[in-house]
C-alpha positions as CSV (number, residue, x, y, z in Angstrom):
1,M,-1.8,-13.9,25.0
2,R,-3.7,-10.9,26.3
3,M,-2.2,-8.7,23.6
4,L,-3.2,-11.1,20.9
5,R,-6.8,-11.3,22.2
6,Q,-7.0,-7.5,22.3
7,L,-5.5,-7.3,18.8
8,S,-7.9,-9.8,17.4
9,V,-10.9,-7.9,18.8
10,L,-9.7,-4.6,17.5
11,L,-8.9,-6.1,14.1
12,V,-12.4,-7.5,13.7
13,R,-13.8,-4.1,14.6
14,E,-11.5,-2.3,12.1
15,V,-12.1,-4.7,9.3
16,S,-15.9,-4.5,9.8
17,A,-15.8,-0.7,9.8
18,L,-13.6,-0.6,6.7
19,F,-15.4,-3.1,4.6
20,L,-18.8,-1.7,5.4
21,S,-17.8,1.9,4.5
22,P,-19.4,3.2,1.3
23,I,-16.1,4.9,0.4
24,S,-14.4,1.5,0.4
25,Y,-16.8,0.1,-2.2
26,A,-16.3,3.2,-4.3
27,V,-12.6,2.7,-4.1
28,L,-12.9,-1.0,-5.0
29,T,-15.1,-0.1,-8.0
30,V,-12.6,2.4,-9.3
31,V,-9.6,0.1,-8.8
32,L,-11.5,-2.7,-10.7
33,L,-12.2,-0.4,-13.6
34,I,-8.6,0.9,-13.7
35,N,-7.0,-2.6,-13.4
36,G,-9.4,-4.1,-16.0
37,Y,-8.5,-1.4,-18.5
38,A,-4.8,-1.7,-17.7
39,F,-5.0,-5.5,-18.3
40,F,-6.7,-4.9,-21.6
41,L,-4.0,-2.4,-22.7
42,S,-1.3,-4.8,-21.5
43,V,-2.7,-7.7,-23.6
44,I,-3.0,-5.5,-26.7
45,G,0.5,-4.0,-26.2
46,A,2.2,-7.4,-25.7
47,N,0.9,-8.9,-28.9
48,G,0.1,-12.2,-27.2
49,N,3.4,-12.6,-25.4
50,I,2.5,-13.7,-21.8
51,A,5.8,-12.5,-20.2
52,T,5.5,-9.1,-21.7
53,T,1.8,-8.9,-20.7
54,L,2.6,-9.5,-17.1
55,R,5.5,-7.0,-17.1
56,L,3.2,-4.4,-18.6
57,F,0.4,-5.1,-16.2
58,F,2.6,-5.3,-13.2
59,G,4.5,-2.1,-13.0
60,G,5.0,-1.4,-16.7
61,N,2.1,0.9,-17.2
62,F,1.0,4.3,-15.8
63,L,-2.3,3.1,-14.4
64,F,-0.5,0.5,-12.1
65,W,1.3,3.3,-10.4
66,V,-1.8,5.5,-10.2
67,V,-3.4,2.7,-8.1
68,M,-0.3,2.2,-6.0
69,L,0.3,5.8,-5.2
70,F,-3.2,7.3,-5.0
71,V,-5.5,4.6,-3.7
72,P,-4.0,3.8,-0.3
73,P,-4.6,7.3,1.0
74,L,-8.3,6.9,0.1
75,F,-9.0,4.1,2.5
76,T,-6.4,5.0,5.2
77,M,-7.6,8.6,5.5
78,R,-10.5,7.6,7.8
79,L,-8.7,5.1,10.0
80,F,-7.8,7.6,12.7
81,A,-9.2,10.9,11.3
82,D,-12.8,9.8,11.4
83,E,-12.4,8.6,15.0
84,R,-10.9,11.9,16.0
85,R,-13.7,13.8,14.4
86,S,-16.4,11.7,16.0
87,G,-14.7,11.7,19.4
88,T,-14.3,7.9,19.7
89,L,-10.5,8.1,19.5
90,E,-10.4,9.5,23.0
91,M,-12.5,6.6,24.3
92,L,-10.3,4.1,22.5
93,L,-7.1,5.7,23.9
94,T,-8.5,5.6,27.5
95,A,-9.5,1.9,27.1
96,P,-7.2,-0.8,28.6
97,V,-5.4,-1.3,25.3
98,G,-2.0,-0.1,24.2
99,E,-1.0,2.1,21.2
100,T,0.7,-1.0,19.7
101,E,-2.5,-3.0,19.5
102,V,-4.5,-0.1,18.1
103,V,-2.0,0.8,15.4
104,L,-1.4,-2.8,14.4
105,A,-5.2,-3.5,14.2
106,K,-5.8,-0.5,11.9
107,F,-2.7,-1.3,9.8
108,L,-3.6,-4.9,9.3
109,A,-7.2,-4.0,8.5
110,G,-6.0,-1.5,5.9
111,L,-3.6,-4.0,4.5
112,L,-6.4,-6.7,4.2
113,F,-8.5,-4.2,2.3
114,Y,-5.6,-3.3,0.1
115,L,-5.0,-6.9,-0.8
116,S,-8.7,-7.4,-1.6
117,L,-8.3,-4.7,-4.2
118,W,-5.7,-6.9,-6.0
119,L,-7.5,-10.2,-5.5
120,P,-9.5,-9.8,-8.7
121,S,-6.3,-9.7,-10.7
122,V,-6.1,-13.5,-10.2
123,F,-9.0,-13.8,-12.6
124,Y,-7.0,-12.0,-15.3
125,L,-4.4,-14.8,-15.0
126,A,-7.1,-17.3,-15.3
127,I,-8.2,-15.7,-18.5
128,L,-4.6,-16.0,-19.9
129,K,-4.5,-19.6,-18.8
130,S,-7.8,-20.4,-20.6
131,Y,-6.1,-19.4,-23.8
132,G,-3.2,-21.7,-23.1
133,A,-0.8,-19.0,-21.9
134,I,0.5,-20.2,-18.5
135,P,2.5,-17.5,-16.5
136,E,5.7,-18.6,-14.8
137,L,5.0,-19.0,-11.1
138,G,8.3,-17.5,-9.8
139,P,8.0,-14.1,-11.5
140,L,4.3,-14.0,-10.7
141,L,4.8,-14.6,-7.0
142,C,7.6,-12.0,-7.0
143,C,5.2,-9.4,-8.6
144,Y,2.6,-10.0,-5.9
145,L,5.3,-9.8,-3.2
146,G,6.3,-6.4,-4.6
147,I,2.7,-5.3,-4.6
148,L,2.4,-6.4,-1.0
149,L,5.5,-4.6,0.2
150,I,4.9,-1.4,-1.6
151,G,1.2,-1.4,-0.5
152,S,2.2,-2.1,3.1
153,L,4.6,0.9,3.0
154,F,2.0,3.2,1.6
155,T,-0.7,1.9,4.0
156,A,1.6,2.6,6.9
157,A,2.3,6.1,5.6
158,G,-1.4,6.7,5.2
159,L,-2.1,5.5,8.7
160,F,0.5,7.9,10.1
161,A,-1.1,10.8,8.1
162,S,-4.5,9.9,9.4
163,S,-3.2,10.0,13.0
164,L,-2.2,13.7,12.6
165,T,-5.6,15.2,11.8
166,A,-9.3,14.9,12.2
167,N,-9.9,16.0,8.6
168,Q,-10.0,13.0,6.3
169,I,-9.3,15.1,3.2
170,L,-6.2,16.6,4.8
171,A,-5.1,13.1,5.9
172,A,-5.4,11.9,2.3
173,V,-3.5,14.9,1.0
174,I,-0.7,14.3,3.5
175,A,-0.5,10.6,2.7
176,T,-0.5,11.2,-1.1
177,S,2.2,13.8,-0.7
178,C,4.3,11.4,1.3
179,N,3.8,8.6,-1.3
180,L,4.8,11.0,-4.1
181,L,7.9,12.0,-2.2
182,L,8.9,8.4,-1.6
183,F,8.4,7.8,-5.3
184,F,9.9,10.9,-7.0
185,V,12.7,12.1,-4.7
186,P,15.1,9.3,-5.7
187,L,14.3,10.2,-9.4
188,L,15.0,13.9,-8.7
189,S,18.4,13.1,-7.1
190,Q,19.9,13.0,-10.6
191,F,19.8,16.8,-10.7
192,T,22.3,17.0,-7.8
193,G,25.2,16.1,-10.1
194,I,26.8,14.1,-7.4
195,E,27.3,10.5,-8.5
196,R,27.4,8.9,-5.1
197,V,24.1,10.6,-4.1
198,E,22.5,9.6,-7.4
199,R,23.6,6.0,-6.9
200,L,22.3,5.9,-3.3
201,F,18.9,7.3,-4.2
202,Q,18.6,5.1,-7.2
203,E,18.8,2.1,-4.8
204,L,15.8,3.7,-3.0
205,W,13.6,4.2,-6.1
206,I,10.4,2.2,-5.7
207,Y,9.8,2.2,-9.5
208,Q,13.2,0.6,-10.1
209,H,12.7,-1.9,-7.3
210,F,9.6,-3.2,-9.0
211,N,10.6,-3.2,-12.7
212,D,14.2,-4.3,-12.2
213,S,13.6,-6.9,-9.5
214,F,10.1,-8.0,-8.6
215,S,8.5,-8.0,-12.1
216,K,11.5,-10.1,-13.4
217,G,11.2,-12.7,-10.6
218,L,14.4,-11.4,-8.9
219,L,14.5,-10.9,-5.1
220,D,16.9,-8.4,-3.6
221,S,17.2,-8.7,0.1
222,G,18.2,-5.1,0.3
223,H,14.9,-4.0,-1.3
224,I,12.9,-6.2,1.1
225,V,14.7,-4.7,4.1
226,F,14.1,-1.2,2.8
227,Y,10.3,-1.8,2.8
228,L,10.3,-3.5,6.2
229,V,12.2,-0.7,7.8
230,G,10.0,1.9,6.1
231,I,6.9,0.2,7.4
232,L,8.3,0.0,10.9
233,V,9.3,3.6,10.9
234,F,5.8,4.8,9.9
235,L,4.1,2.5,12.4
236,F,6.5,3.8,15.1
237,W,5.7,7.4,14.2
238,T,2.0,6.6,14.4
239,M,2.3,5.1,17.9
240,R,4.2,8.2,19.0
241,S,1.5,10.4,17.5
242,L,-1.2,8.5,19.5
243,E,0.9,8.6,22.6
244,S,1.2,12.4,22.4
245,Q,-2.6,12.6,22.1
246,R,-3.2,10.3,25.0
247,W,-1.3,12.7,27.3
248,R,-2.8,16.0,26.0
């Protein structure tokens, strides 16, 4: 119970700081513009076919992956780096709270902000419905689950990057590099010429997870486990990073 109370207090603190940041509103504005334009292109490209429109908007266009790969570092970069720069991280680490509560509060705050970026996409679905095009609920929910899992992984990676430095720009660069590695390394495995290696890395390719599974309404337990393990690994590394700073 004590841990939950501490977590709730820290979470309110982190959510308030994140949603009141000018950078956050700039990020939200950019994402709204990008997703709005991506939806427009998806509708045009699908020629009125609702299923094709959803596949294009969710994972089938370049702009979708721009948001997924490059936006999380923009709001996670300050979560620890700004506190290190201002000196408040030392106060937080000496307070009677554990690294687990601190990391979970910042991760959940970042995840809530990430989800708020995708909330307006519900209105796009309402637009489709107003024209008599009703999306299938199963594939739609799977798309949002994929967005949640991938966003959670990249948020956790960004949180870890932010714990390594007091420079927000450097934290964003590290997080972006990590996201790009997670995305492109499986694709580059085809140059190894080793079939087993290629097959293994293909199973880890985030792009394939989304387009061959989530966007088609198909759930693969192996994909879900991959994201959950990745999230836990990055959160664990973040806690170890904070622990090392506590004892410096």
